[in-house]
C-alpha positions in Angstrom: 0.0 0.0 0.0 2.8 2.4 0.9 4.6 1.6 -2.4 1.4 2.4 -4.3 1.0 5.7 -2.5 4.6 6.6 -3.4 4.0 5.7 -7.0 0.8 7.8 -7.1 2.5 10.8 -5.4 5.5 10.6 -7.8 3.1 10.6 -10.7 1.4 13.7 -9.4 4.7 15.5 -8.9 6.0 14.4 -12.3 2.8 15.7 -14.0 3.2 19.0 -12.2 6.8 19.3 -13.3 5.9 18.4 -16.9 3.2 21.1 -17.0 5.5 23.6 -15.4 8.4 22.9 -17.8 6.0 23.4 -20.8 4.8 26.7 -19.3 8.3 27.9 -18.7 9.5 27.0 -22.2 6.4 28.7 -23.7 7.4 31.9 -21.8 10.8 31.8 -23.2 9.6 31.3 -26.8 6.7 33.7 -26.9 6.1 35.8 -23.8 9.6 37.3 -23.3 10.0 38.6 -26.9 6.4 39.9 -26.8 7.1 41.7 -23.5 10.2 43.3 -25.0 8.0 44.8 -27.8 5.4 46.0 -25.3 7.9 47.7 -23.1 9.6 49.4 -26.1 6.2 50.7 -27.1 5.5 51.9 -23.6 8.8 53.8 -23.5 8.0 55.5 -26.9 4.5 56.5 -26.0 4.5 57.3 -22.3 8.2 58.2 -21.6 9.3 60.1 -24.6 8.9 63.6 -23.3 12.0 65.7 -22.7 10.2 68.7 -21.3 9.1 67.8 -17.8 7.1 71.0 -17.1 3.9 69.1 -18.0 4.4 67.1 -14.8 3.9 70.3 -12.7 0.7 69.6 -10.6 -1.2 72.6 -9.2 -0.7 73.1 -5.4 -3.7 74.8 -4.1 -1.9 76.1 -1.0 -2.6 79.9 -0.5 0.4 82.2 0.1 -0.3 84.1 3.3 -0.7 87.9 3.4 1.9 89.2 5.8 -0.4 91.9 7.1 -3.2 89.5 7.8 -0.8 87.0 9.4 0.5 89.7 11.7 -3.1 90.7 12.7 -3.9 87.1 13.5 -0.7 86.8 15.6 -1.6 89.8 17.6 -5.2 88.7 18.1 -4.0 85.3 19.3 -1.6 86.9 21.8 -4.4 89.1 23.1 -6.7 86.1 23.6 -3.9 84.2 25.5 -3.3 87.3 27.7 -7.0 87.6 28.4 -7.3 83.9 29.2 -4.4 84.2 31.8 -6.1 87.2 33.3 -9.3 85.2 33.7 -7.2 82.4 35.3 -8.4 79.7 32.9 -7.3 76.2 33.5 -3.8 75.6 32.2 -4.7 72.2 30.8 -7.4 73.8 28.7 -4.8 76.2 27.3 -2.6 73.3 26.4 -5.5 71.5 24.7 -6.2 74.7 22.7 -2.6 75.0 21.5 -2.6 71.3 20.5 -5.7 71.8 18.5 -4.0 74.7 16.6 -1.0 72.5 15.9 -3.1 69.5 14.7 -5.4 71.6 12.5 -5.2 70.9 8.8 -3.9 73.5 6.3 -6.2 76.2 5.1 -6.0 74.9 1.5 -8.0 71.7 2.2 -6.9 68.3 0.6 -3.9 68.3 -1.7 -4.3 65.6 -4.4 -1.6 63.4 -5.8 0.1 64.2 -9.1 -2.2 62.6 -11.6 0.5 62.3 -14.3 2.8 60.4 -12.1 -0.1 58.3 -10.8 -1.1 57.3 -14.3 2.4 56.1 -15.1 2.6 54.2 -11.9 -0.6 52.4 -12.7 1.0 51.2 -15.9 4.4 50.2 -14.4 3.3 48.4 -11.2 1.6 45.5 -13.0 4.7 45.1 -15.2 6.9 44.7 -12.1 4.5 42.1 -10.6 4.3 40.2 -13.9 8.1 40.1 -14.2 8.4 38.7 -10.6 5.9 36.0 -11.4 7.6 35.1 -14.7 11.0 34.9 -13.0 9.5 32.6 -10.4 8.3 30.2 -13.2 11.7 30.2 -14.9 13.6 29.8 -11.7 11.7 26.7 -10.8 12.1 25.4 -14.4 15.9 25.7 -14.0 15.9 24.0 -10.6 13.8 21.1 -12.0 16.5 20.4 -14.6 19.2 19.8 -12.0 20.2 16.1 -12.1 21.1 13.7 -9.3 24.3 14.6 -7.5 27.2 12.6 -8.9 31.0 12.8 -9.2 32.4 14.3 -12.4 30.8 15.8 -15.5 29.3 18.6 -13.5 30.1 21.5 -15.8 26.5 21.6 -17.0 25.3 21.7 -13.4 27.6 24.6 -12.7 25.9 26.4 -15.7 22.5 25.7 -14.2 23.6 27.1 -10.8 25.0 30.2 -12.5 21.8 30.9 -14.3 19.8 30.4 -11.2 22.1 32.8 -9.4 21.4 35.4 -12.1 17.6 34.8 -11.7 17.9 35.4 -7.9 19.8 38.6 -8.4 17.2 39.8 -10.9 14.4 39.1 -8.4 16.2 41.1 -5.7 16.5 44.0 -8.1 12.8 43.9 -8.9 11.8 43.9 -5.3 14.0 47.0 -4.8 12.0 48.7 -7.6 8.8 48.3 -5.6 10.4 49.7 -2.4 11.8 52.6 -4.4 8.5 53.5 -6.0 6.6 53.3 -2.6 9.1 55.8 -1.0 7.9 58.5 -3.4 4.5 58.9 -1.6 6.2 59.3 1.8 8.7 61.9 0.5 6.1 63.8 -1.5 3.6 63.7 1.5 6.3 65.2 3.7 7.1 68.0 1.2 3.4 68.8 0.7 2.9 68.9 4.5 5.8 71.3 4.9 4.6 73.5 2.1 1.1 73.7 3.7 2.5 74.4 7.1 5.0 77.0 6.0 3.2 78.6 3.1 5.6 81.5 2.9 8.6 79.2 2.1 8.7 78.8 -1.7 11.4 76.1 -1.6 8.9 73.6 -0.1 6.5 74.2 -3.0 9.4 73.7 -5.5 10.5 70.6 -3.6 7.1 69.0 -4.4 7.5 69.6 -8.1 11.1 68.4 -8.1 10.0 65.1 -6.5 7.4 64.6 -9.2 10.0 65.1 -11.9 12.5 62.9 -10.1 9.8 60.2 -9.8 9.0 60.4 -13.5 12.7 59.8 -14.3 12.9 56.9 -11.8 9.8 55.2 -13.3 11.3 55.5 -16.8 14.5 53.8 -15.5 12.5 51.1 -13.9 10.8 50.4 -17.3 14.2 50.3 -19.0 15.5 47.9 -16.4 12.4 45.6 -16.7 12.9 45.6 -20.5 16.6 44.8 -20.1 15.9 42.0 -17.7 13.6 40.3 -20.2 16.3 40.7 -22.9 19.2 39.4 -20.7 17.2 36.5 -19.3 16.2 35.4 -22.8 19.7 35.8 -24.1 21.4 33.9 -21.2 19.0 31.0 -21.3 19.1 30.8 -25.1 22.9 30.6 -25.1 22.9 27.9 -22.4 19.7 26.1 -23.3 21.4 22.8 -24.0 23.4 22.8 -20.8 20.3 23.7 -18.8 18.1 21.0 -20.3 20.8 18.3 -20.5 23.6 19.3 -18.1 25.3 15.9 -18.5 24.6 15.4 -22.1 22.4 12.8 -23.8 20.9 9.9 -21.8 20.9 11.7 -18.4 17.3 12.3 -17.5 16.7 14.9 -14.8 15.2 13.8 -11.5 13.1 16.0 -9.3 
């Protein structure tokens, strides 16, 4: 009974490996070249602009009038002085100050940069797709590794080198996602500073600079994704025989 269970389990695993190998080879033959064309078209259509002024999103943050601000300051000082004279509770004063600090900017909500958001909506799925394709190809390479034996291991060394390249590529892709996510945090900080200190023009300009920087970074990510597809196809194509048959004819891989 145990032997039958092992045979049935082995058949299930073998069937999975066979399906997976077919999927991986189909990716190499059709998907990777197609992705190269799609990314080339994306670069030409969405990332071909040299003048980045179109990225400048409106910041509806009012510039304060010095005279009005001075009047507000004096009024606030008078109110505090009156409160002390009336001997109001100190804790209440602290709560009032805290409310002033936590109050939102007079401009209301500041939206994200729609141009950058539109590009991110196109690029994020490409990053996830590449991660998934790399996972498929990585497993395919691993499934070709034969039984450990002495001698004639040059082909196995090739397999291991290719797998190492795949691992490095995946690490690089994960860094893309972290890098793109940081943009929101940095832009949010810049917008908050611009809203809190409306009279400082540098904070307003910082927001626009971050948008332009993010555009350039997204473009570089698309270039890198395209390059990964090209390099991956090239390295596997050049070493295909060694990956499939690391010890030559007659040595079937075991899983």
